Structure formats: C-alpha cells, structure tokens
Backbone as CSV, one residue per row, in Angstrom:
resi,resn,N_x,N_y,N_z,CA_x,CA_y,CA_z,C_x,C_y,C_z
1,MET,38.928,-17.341,-16.162,39.537,-15.583,-16.788,39.317,-16.080,-18.193
2,PHE,39.922,-14.515,-18.700,39.131,-14.016,-20.060,39.462,-12.919,-20.706
3,GLY,41.162,-13.921,-20.582,42.646,-12.951,-21.335,42.846,-11.742,-19.678
4,SER,44.243,-11.169,-20.209,44.281,-10.524,-19.020,45.069,-9.195,-19.911
5,ILE,45.656,-7.698,-19.062,45.958,-6.877,-19.207,47.638,-7.156,-18.109
6,ILE,48.589,-7.277,-18.907,50.101,-7.395,-18.145,50.880,-5.619,-18.252
7,ASP,51.508,-5.252,-16.911,52.093,-3.596,-17.280,53.626,-4.768,-17.214
8,ASN,54.325,-4.623,-18.229,55.456,-5.147,-18.374,56.529,-4.281,-17.414
9,GLN,56.087,-2.672,-17.886,57.083,-1.736,-17.323,57.307,-2.350,-14.952
10,ASN,56.120,-1.846,-15.207,55.633,-2.459,-13.441,55.546,-4.088,-13.213
11,GLN,55.975,-4.865,-13.620,55.803,-6.216,-13.707,54.127,-6.757,-13.014
12,VAL,53.229,-6.025,-13.521,52.169,-6.370,-12.872,50.737,-7.601,-13.513
13,PHE,50.188,-8.189,-13.290,49.599,-8.731,-14.024,47.848,-8.077,-13.787
14,TYR,47.068,-8.197,-14.810,45.176,-7.914,-14.345,44.375,-8.232,-14.703
15,PRO,43.735,-9.226,-14.264,43.028,-11.245,-15.099,41.487,-9.405,-15.329
16,SER,41.631,-10.294,-15.892,39.496,-9.885,-16.916,38.900,-10.731,-16.577
17,TYR,37.997,-11.529,-16.168,37.060,-12.398,-16.182,36.019,-12.301,-17.002
18,GLN,35.268,-13.435,-17.615,34.039,-12.780,-18.389,32.665,-12.758,-17.588
19,ILE,32.202,-11.624,-18.263,31.159,-11.143,-17.666,29.760,-12.309,-17.563
20,THR,29.279,-12.322,-16.664,27.631,-13.065,-16.650,26.858,-12.228,-16.645
21,ALA,25.506,-13.316,-17.059,24.289,-12.108,-17.945,23.656,-12.413,-16.688
22,ASP,22.813,-10.902,-16.597,22.419,-9.725,-15.404,23.207,-9.900,-13.875
23,SER,24.581,-9.272,-14.451,25.318,-8.870,-13.805,25.618,-7.151,-14.156
24,PRO,26.026,-6.375,-13.105,26.477,-5.000,-13.484,27.106,-5.199,-14.719
25,GLY,27.828,-6.191,-14.695,28.891,-5.876,-15.808,28.399,-5.926,-17.486
26,ALA,27.360,-7.203,-17.113,26.313,-7.401,-18.504,25.953,-5.766,-18.592
27,GLU,24.998,-5.647,-17.732,24.108,-3.972,-18.042,25.178,-2.966,-18.428
28,LEU,26.204,-2.819,-17.934,27.267,-1.772,-18.465,27.527,-2.197,-20.485
29,LEU,28.095,-3.371,-20.781,28.257,-3.863,-22.124,27.032,-3.467,-22.845
30,GLN,25.775,-3.621,-22.196,24.799,-3.295,-22.505,24.490,-1.663,-23.123
31,ASN,24.294,-1.061,-22.301,24.318,0.718,-21.986,25.060,0.970,-22.918
32,TYR,26.345,0.555,-23.190,27.368,1.131,-24.337,27.121,0.110,-26.260
33,GLY,26.060,-0.799,-25.816,26.473,-1.333,-27.409,27.951,-2.113,-27.523
34,LEU,28.557,-2.531,-26.414,29.988,-3.240,-26.425,29.363,-4.959,-25.902
35,ALA,30.404,-5.591,-27.375,30.939,-6.804,-27.030,32.159,-7.169,-26.324
36,GLN,31.773,-8.080,-25.167,33.017,-8.698,-24.589,34.156,-9.049,-25.285
37,THR,35.457,-8.975,-25.344,36.802,-9.514,-25.834,37.148,-10.075,-24.816
38,GLN,38.580,-11.145,-24.989,39.443,-11.594,-24.119,40.242,-10.413,-24.225
39,CYS,41.275,-9.434,-23.013,41.852,-9.009,-22.660,43.172,-8.957,-23.629
40,GLY,44.216,-8.686,-23.935,45.220,-8.369,-24.473,45.307,-7.696,-26.152
41,PRO,44.507,-8.213,-26.882,45.046,-7.588,-28.202,44.868,-5.922,-28.227
42,PRO,45.747,-5.111,-29.245,45.756,-3.586,-29.192,44.413,-3.621,-29.152
43,ASN,43.955,-1.905,-29.348,43.320,-1.005,-29.685,41.466,-2.178,-29.470
44,LEU,41.605,-2.207,-28.090,40.242,-2.884,-27.685,40.216,-1.283,-26.482
45,VAL,38.566,-1.460,-26.173,38.047,-0.576,-25.034,38.596,-1.602,-23.926
46,VAL,39.255,-0.884,-23.002,39.822,-1.523,-21.811,38.814,-0.711,-20.327
47,ILE,38.204,-1.171,-19.893,37.691,-0.315,-18.847,38.077,-1.242,-17.578
48,TRP,38.527,-0.033,-16.847,39.073,-0.462,-15.535,38.111,-0.086,-14.401
49,GLY,37.360,-0.852,-13.737,36.767,-0.882,-12.161,37.378,-1.185,-11.219
50,ARG,36.713,-0.917,-10.284,36.899,-1.381,-8.802,38.444,-2.235,-8.868
51,ASN,39.434,-2.055,-7.783,40.738,-3.665,-7.030,40.766,-3.849,-8.290
52,ASN,41.085,-2.769,-9.493,42.017,-3.144,-10.554,41.443,-4.232,-11.278
53,SER,40.312,-4.418,-11.564,39.418,-5.014,-12.384,38.878,-4.458,-13.465
54,VAL,39.131,-5.832,-14.731,39.067,-4.963,-16.251,38.136,-5.570,-16.884
55,ILE,37.820,-5.346,-18.010,36.755,-5.641,-18.902,37.206,-5.111,-20.384
56,CYS,37.385,-6.240,-21.017,37.926,-5.701,-22.953,36.477,-5.591,-23.497
57,ALA,36.144,-5.063,-24.452,35.236,-4.827,-25.278,35.918,-4.585,-26.606
58,TYR,34.965,-4.599,-27.754,35.251,-4.264,-29.086,34.781,-2.735,-29.207
59,PRO,35.661,-2.292,-29.703,35.327,-0.858,-29.943,33.667,-0.924,-31.155
60,ASN,32.898,0.586,-30.528,31.719,0.835,-31.509,31.585,2.264,-31.972
61,ASN,30.936,2.630,-32.158,30.514,3.683,-32.368,30.147,4.714,-31.336
62,LEU,29.938,4.315,-30.699,29.564,4.783,-29.178,31.130,5.387,-28.230
63,VAL,31.461,3.828,-28.498,32.839,4.288,-27.679,34.650,3.849,-28.177
64,ALA,34.936,4.519,-28.419,36.320,4.521,-29.080,37.246,3.239,-28.043
65,SER,38.228,2.986,-29.265,39.501,2.043,-28.118,40.001,2.674,-27.585
66,GLY,40.586,2.174,-26.259,41.151,3.221,-25.208,40.765,2.545,-23.900
67,ASN,41.156,3.533,-22.774,41.497,3.528,-21.569,40.653,3.904,-21.027
68,TYR,39.439,3.346,-19.955,38.346,4.280,-19.252,38.246,3.579,-18.277
69,GLU,37.617,4.753,-17.207,37.513,4.237,-15.836,36.157,4.291,-15.677
70,LEU,35.950,3.069,-14.352,34.416,3.163,-14.629,33.487,3.586,-13.126
71,ALA,32.138,4.255,-13.482,31.904,4.866,-12.252,31.405,3.815,-11.400
72,PRO,31.209,3.136,-11.144,30.385,2.098,-10.371,28.661,2.231,-9.418
73,THR,28.901,3.017,-9.244,27.311,3.518,-9.145,26.333,4.156,-9.908
74,THR,26.912,4.578,-11.074,26.166,4.882,-12.279,26.260,3.821,-13.369
75,LEU,27.403,2.909,-13.594,28.162,2.158,-14.772,28.304,3.519,-15.998
76,ALA,28.582,4.739,-15.350,28.892,5.450,-16.211,30.425,5.071,-16.740
77,ILE,31.644,5.308,-17.681,32.837,5.320,-18.262,32.786,6.488,-18.744
78,VAL,34.166,6.618,-18.183,35.029,8.115,-18.706,35.979,8.141,-18.997
79,SER,36.517,8.443,-20.134,37.532,8.391,-20.678,39.293,8.864,-19.927
80,SER,40.155,7.855,-19.250,41.059,8.313,-18.981,42.374,8.413,-19.521
81,SER,42.538,9.180,-20.915,43.337,9.548,-21.463,43.534,11.172,-21.407
C-alpha cells in the first residue's frame, strides 16, 4: 500500500498502491510527467481508476492538483471537477 484516500463523510477508505515499472500506471505517469507520491496530503493530483483504485502524484506544469478520472483504454485523464 502507498497511502490512501479517506472519505470521512461516507466512512470509505480507498487504498493506493505503488506503481510498478513497465505497468500501465507507470506509462500513465510518464505520459504526463508526473511523479507518484503517497496519497493523503492536500494539493495532489488524484487519479481515480477502475474499481475505485487511486494513484496520487505531485502536480506539475501539465497537470494541476485536483481529482481526475482515468480512461483505461487510452490512459488519458480528465478532470472530474
């Protein structure tokens, strides 16, 4: 596990796992120039995938902090706000 997102209102815990090299998650981060970090602190890029999976990364000049949804077939992210 690599941190988590906690929804206090709904009492739900969403675990995050560290991305492994040569995985689709690693390709996603590389495509956007993002560096993964543990979920939890504010002002991160939070990418929601299938089955409420989550990846957190530091924002950069391409991707601002906030919540994003992942299109798994294209590895594109779209702001969910």
